[in-house]
Each structure stands twice: as structure tokens, then as C-alpha cells.
N, C-alpha and C positions, 0 to 999 in steps of 0.2 A: 504493500500500500504506500502510495506517495504521501508524505506528510503535508497536511494542509496548513498553510501559513497565511495569516491575514496581516496586511499592512494598511496604514491609513493613507487617505488621499488628501490630507489637509493642505499640504503645499503643492501637491500635484495639480490641483484645480486652478492654481494661479495662472493668469494669462501670460505674464512674463515670469520666466523661471527664476528661481533663487538657488543658492547653494544647497538648501535643504531639499528642494524639489529634485535637483539633480541627484542628490544622495538617495532619495526614495525611489527614483526611477532606476538608478543603477542597482539598488538593492533588489528590486523586483526582477530584473533581468538575471542577476546572479543566482537568486533563489530558484528561478525557473530552470536555469542551466544546471543547477545542482539537484534537480529531480523533484522539487517541491511543487505542489499545487498552490499557486499564488492567487490570493483573493484580496481585493482592494476595496476599502470602505470610503465612500465619498459622502459629502454633505450638501449635495445640490438640491434645488427646490423642485423635487420630484415627489408628487403625492403617491403613496403606496397603493391607494385605491384606484388609481388610473389603470387602464388596460396595458398589456405588455407593450404594444406599439407606441402608445402615448408616453409611457415611461421612457422608452428608448429615445423618442423624439425630444422629450424634455431634457434628458441627460446631456444630449449633444447640442442643445440650443445655446445661444449666446446669453450668458448670465447678465450681461450689461443691460438687456432689455427687460429683465424681471423687475416688476414694480412691487415695492413694499407697501401693500395696501393695509388699511386699518384692520381688516379681518386677519391678514397674515400676522400683523403685529400682535393681535390678541391671542392668536393660536400659538405664536412663538412663546409668549409670556406664560401661557398655561402649560405648555409642554416643557418649558424650562423648570417650572416648579415641580412638575411630575417626573422629571428626568431621573431623579434619585431612585425611583422604583425600577428603572431599567428602560432601555430602548431596543427595539427589534428592527433589524435591517430588512429592507425589501430588495429582491433580486432585480438587477438591471439587465434585461436581455440584450445581447449584441448580435443581431441577426444579419446585419448587412443591408437591411431595408433602408436604413438611414445612412447616407453617405457621410462618413466621418473622417475622410482622408485628411482634411484640414488639421485635425487634432493629432494625427499620427506621430508627429515629432515630439509631443509632450505626453503622450500616453505611456503608462508603464506596461510591462509584460503582465498579463493576467490570464487566469483560467476562469475567473468569475468576478463580476462586479456587484457590489452591494451599495445601498444608499440609505441614509437616514436624514430626512430633511433638516437642513441647517444645524446638524448635530454638533459641529465643532464650536460654533458661536454659542449655542445654548449650553454646552458643557462648561465653557469658560464663564458665561454669565452666571450659571448656577454656582460655580466655585466661588464667585465673589460674594454670594449670599450665604451659601451653605458649603463650607470647605469639605470636599469629598470627591470621589470619582464616580462617574456615571457608568453603570453596568451596561454592556453592549452584548447583544445576542444576534445570531443569524437565523434563529428560529428553528434550527434543527441540530444536527450533530456539530459540536463545537470544534473549531480548528485546534490543532495541537499548540500553535503559538500565535499570539497577537503581538506583532512587532510594531510598536508605535514609534514613528520616525522623528518625533518631536515631543517635548514635555506636555502632554495633553492630559487633562483630568478625566481620563476614561480607562476602563479596564474590561476585559472579557472573562467573566467567571468560568472556571473549568479549563482555561487555557493557561499556558505559561505566558506571562506578560513581561515583555522586554521594552524598555524605553531608551531611545538614543538621546543623549545629551551632547549636542555638538560643541557647545561651549557654555560658559557661565559669564558671558560678557556683561549682562545687566548687574552682576554682583562685582565683577572685577573692574569694569570701566563704566560705572553707573551713569556718568554724564553723557554717554554716547547713545543711550537708548531711551525710549519713551515708556518702557515697562513700569508698572507699579512695583517697586523693588521688594517691598515686604510681602506682597501677595505672590510675586514670582518666587521668592525664597521659600515661602510656605508650600507652594505647589511642588517645587523641586524636592524639598525635604520629605513631603508626603509620598511622592512617587518613589523616591529612593527607598523609603521604608517598606512600601507595599509591593514593589516590583520583585519579580523573580530574578531579574538581572538588569543591570544598567550597561549600556554600550556607549563608548565614546569613539571619536575619530582621530585621536592623537594621544600621546602620553601626557602632553600638557593638559588637555581637557580631563584626562583620567585623574591626574594629581589634583586638579581643581575640585572635582567631584568628591574626592576623598577628603581633602583638607577643608573645604568650605561647607560641605554638607554632612561630613562625618560618616561617609559610607565605608563599610568594611572593604578592605582591599580585594578580597576574593569575590566580591559582588560586582566589581566594575572591570569590564574588559575593553581594551582598545582594539578595534578591528581595522583601523584606518578606513580609507575609501578606495574605490577603484577610479582610475582616470580612463574614461571611455568616450571616444568621439566616433561617430559613424565613419566608416572607411570611405564612403562615397564623398564625404566632405574633407576628411583629413588627407586623403590621397588624391584629391582632385588635381589634374594637370596644372602646373604653375601658370601657364599662359591663360587658362580659363580664370584662375583666381585673380591674376593681374587685371584682366578685363573687367571682372566684377567690381573690384574696389575702385578702379579708375572710373568706370561708368556710373556706379552708384554714389560714390562719395568724392570723386575727383582726387583720390589719393594715389601716389606713386609707390610702386613696390620698393620696400625698404627705405622709403623716404619720410618716415615719421616714427615717433615713439608713441606708445599706446598705454592708456589706462582704460580698463573696462570693468564695469560693475556698478552697483548702486552708489549714489553719491550721498554718503552719510558720515557722521563724525569719525567712526572707527577706521574708515578707509584712509584718513589722513591726507585728503586731497588738497587742503589748504597749504600744508607744508610742501607737498609735491609741486604745486603750481609755483610757489615762491622759489623753490630750489631750481626749477626749470628756467624761470626768468633770470635768476641770478647767474646761472651757469653760462649764459651768453651764447649757447649753441644756436645754430641756424635751423636745425631740424625741428619741425613743429611737434608739439604734443597734442595728440588726439585724445579727447576725453569722450568715451562712449558709455553713456549710462543715464538713467533717469534720476532726477533729484528725489531723494527720500526725505526722512525727517532731519531737522536741524541742519539743512544743507546751505542756508543763506551765508553763514560765515565762511564755510568752505569755499564758496563760489566768489567771494568778494574780490579776489585778485584777478579774476578772469577778465574784467572789463577795465579798459584804460581811461575811459572818460564817461561821464554820465551827467545828466541834468536832473535836478529835483525841484518839485514845486510843493507848496504848502496847501493843504486842504483847509477848509473852514474850521475843521476840528483840530487844526494844528499838527496834523500828521504829515510826514514827508512821503511823497509818492515819486517813484522812479519813472521818468518819461522817455529817456533815451539811454542806450548803453551800446558801447562799441567794443566788440570782442578784440582782445589783443591779437596781433598778427601771428604771434608764436603759438597761439592756442586755437585748436579746432574743436568745437563742441558738437557732438552728435548725440541726439536724444535716444535713438533706437536703431538697431539693426536686427533683422530676423536671424535666427541661429545659423541658417545656411550661409548667410553673408558674414556673420560674426567670425566664423572659423577662418574664412579667407582674410578678413581684416587682421586677425591675430597672426596668421602666417605671414602676411605682408609687412608687418611692423619690423622696424630696425631692432627694437627691444620692447619689452613690456615692463611697466613700472607698477609695483604692487607693495608700497611701503606702509602696509596696514599697521595700526596700533596694536591690534589683537585679533587673532584668528584661531578658531578651533581646528582648522585644517588648512585652509588657504588654497582651495581648488583652482582659482584662476591662474595662480603662479604655475601650478603643475600642468594645467591644460596648455599654457603657452610653451612650457618646456617640452611637452610631448609633441608639439608641432615644430620643434626646432627653433623657437624664438628665444633669444637671450632674455634673462629676467633680472631685474633689480627688485629686491624685496627686503623685508625687515629682519633684524637679528633677534626678534623677541617672539614670545608665545610659541606656537607650534611650528612657525615657518622654518626655523633652522632644521628641525628634525624631518620636515617634509622635503625641502629642497636640497639638503645636504651641502656638498661643496660645488653644486652645479649652478649657482646663481651668485650675483653680487649682493652681499648682505650689508645693510647699514642700520645704524640706530635711527628709528623712525622719528625721534624727537630732535635729532641733530641735523639741521638744514645744511650745514657745511659738509657733513659726511655725504648727504644726499647729492649735493652739487658735484662733489668729486666722483661719486659713482655714476652720475649722469654723464659727466664729461668723458669718463673712461669708456663707457659703453658707446658713446657717440663717435669717438675718435679712433678707438683701438679695434681694428678689423680682426686681428688675431685673437683678441679676447672674445669677440662675438662668435667667431668660428668655434673656439674651444667650448664656450658655454652652450652653443647649439648642439654640439656632439654630446657633451656631458649631460645636458638637460634631458635629452631623449633617453640616454641610458638610465638616468635617475628615475624618470617617469615610468620606465618599464618595470621597476620594482613595485609599482602600484597597479599592476595589470589586473585584468578581470580574473585570470586564473589564480593569482596570489590572493585576491580578495575572497574568492570562493573558498579557498583552503582555510582562510581565517574564519569565515562564517561557519564552515563545517565544524571546525574545532569548537567554536562557541556553542553552537546548537547541540553538539554531542554532549556537552556538559549539562545540558538541560534534558537529555534523554531523547533528542530528536536527531535522526540520522539523515544527513545529506550526502550526496555523492558528487563531488565536484567534477564537472566536465561530462556528466552523463548525457546531457542534452545539448544540442546546438541551438543557442538562442542568440540571435544577432540584433543589436540595437538599430532601429531605423532612424532615418534622418527627419 
């Protein structure tokens, strides 16, 4: 019998992917490759009373057009109060009658999809009022394992419940997040105590969980992550990739340095922009990412002149901003283009203040692009000696690293070679082996490499 393993789709449902959604997607593929029956639980607005066809249609509909009506608000509140008694998932049929190719790039590997309407929001809202986990059921035989890919106040009675803690940034760098810190601490402590096991993605995160939450050492395992990019994108002929980035963004191959990711305080973009300007290099810096929380201060140096006017209320409003010539700001690139943009960069800058794993740095290395990153948190253990490492608080050190990568072709060639070798240690096969070892300790047998499961583009 293949072991049934359920994972959550909390981050998988996001339109624009995050590091956690990438983790969940890669986890689903590796579990499938190791012989598990993978089941994924979503929280879409799908009424379980609808017919099979309507449930399938609603699941693949655009969530942006869903309206939060008064009736839905009332139903959500009532169900939030009742959630402590348990929630039962409804099956989402995937028959192919609904054309879902648009979502193929961000769908996980799955054998079965489940849904509980708005369950993740309701579980978090209930935790605010009544600290505790929401019991989840699939209405029949219980999966062997429920692997929650994020600290969620949910559990599956009768299954082994595993929770992945990617990092404890809200506790280590509280000023960089919008989380309610005491509530987040209570949630993490509660899950640590109730979980059958805690998983982390680096030794740094593992030590944080042990030291800050008081977890027993034998209850916390670091599995790292896998670095997986679809071969159709990673191995695309160079001339095609060149044409893509020139046509889509006006960028020349190896004619720019790159930062990509969410623009938020822990990414340290403010210091990076300052270091790039101070370095005096002619190669532009491309910033590819959406502004997230607390991004205004990080973005302040992007613009070289601006005009402000006063409102009647005495507030200053920005009416004109001119982007510095050395900076190119791109709001978004679809994943199929992002891979080409990374490949075409002279180097990738990732001087984050704190990371649980630092997947962007490793993705760039796997594509042969040299990387400048931080010498703090998990990043040194992930990149090894295959990147330029600097103190992320030291702008002078960043300036010197930027200048070295910009001017030293021999250094870039070495890091391109070394980076690909280093990234290979985080291969799909290595990750499957680490997962199999973890699950074996919980009495669940996986067989790495038993299935051929390829990640789609």
C-alpha cells in the first residue's frame, strides 16, 4: 500500500509564488516520486454542496472575482466559531472538463485534491479568539501523515502531524514583519508541543526552533530543500533566452546585475541600492519584485528627484519621481521569463538580513549565475564557498563585493562553475533521501526514486 500523505495548499493558492509555495510544490513532487499518494488541502471558496462539475469549475476560477458578500461574511463568522469541533474536507474532482493549463506551472503533484472553504483564514481567526488547533478530516480513512508546510493552527487527528518551520524571523528580526509577535510565539510554541515532529530547512532554523521555542533536539529535523527548475526553462537554448529578455525587458545578456524577490525589510534592498550607487559601476541593477510590507524606506534611494505638494490636511503627496539611470525597476515577470532573466544576469545580489534557507541564491547558482549574498543566518551553510559573502549591514563590504563581481571575469567564471556544483548537493534525489529518513522515523516508508515525477513549467 502506498502511504497517503496530505499537505496543505495554503501558499500554493497564491497567484504569485513565494519561497514557501515553492517548498510545498517541490515537497509534493518529491513525495510522489518516493511512492506516496499525495493529497493536497486547499481553502478556496468552493461550496461542498455544489455538484462535482461546479466544484471543479469553482476551484479553477479566478479568486480575484469572488465577492465577499454579507451572507458569506456571516457564514464565515459562524463557521469560525464552530471550527473547534472539526472541519471535513470535500473532494475536488479533476476530470479535465475544465481547462486548467493556465495553472499548471503552480500546481503541485497530487493524486487527490481536497477543499474546505476559507479554512486557513478561519483557522487563524479562531486562534486569535480561542488558542487551539482546528481538527481536519477527509471524511473517510485518515492519511498516514499530515505535513503542514507552514505554522498553521490545524491538525489531523489519527495522522502523524508534521509542521515545517522555515524560519523564526518574526521573533529574530521582529521589525521586518507585520506579524502579531506574541500571538505568533504562542502559535509556534503550541505547535511545537503538539506536533509529532517539526521540520526545518536549515541548521540555522533548527537551532532557532530549539533555542527560542524550547523544542527537544530529537523532535526537530533539518531536511533542507531541493532546488528544482523545469528543464525546459533551465536548459533553454541561450539564443532563445537572449531574445526573450531583450524583447520583453530591453535587457542585454550579461549586461546587468539582478535582485529578484519580494521587496520587504529583511531583503535589505535599501543597503543594496546604496552600495550599488556608491560602487560607481556602469552596469545597471535590475530590481525585479513586487513591493510588500514596509517597502517605502527600502525604495527611497531608487529615485533621484521628486516633487511634493501639501494637501489641505497637511500631508505630503508625491507627484513626480525619476528613476535613477543605474536602476531598472521591474514589477513582475512570469516564471518562464524569470528563469531567463536570472540566466542572463552578470550576477545576482541577495544580501538578505535573515533567511531560513535562501532559495533565490541557490536557484541562481544552479543556473550558473554568480551570486553575492550575506554571511549571516542560513546563507553560508547553503551557498558554501560558491558565492561572494558579505556582512549585510556593512555597505562598504557590499560595495567591494559588487565591484569585484562587476570587474573580475575570472571570479565570475569560477563562481559559475562552483555554484552549479554546490547547487547539485540540493538535488531532488538528495532531498528525497532526507525525506525518506525523516518519515521512516515516524513509521512511514518511502522509496526514493521509485516513480518518475517531473516538474512542469
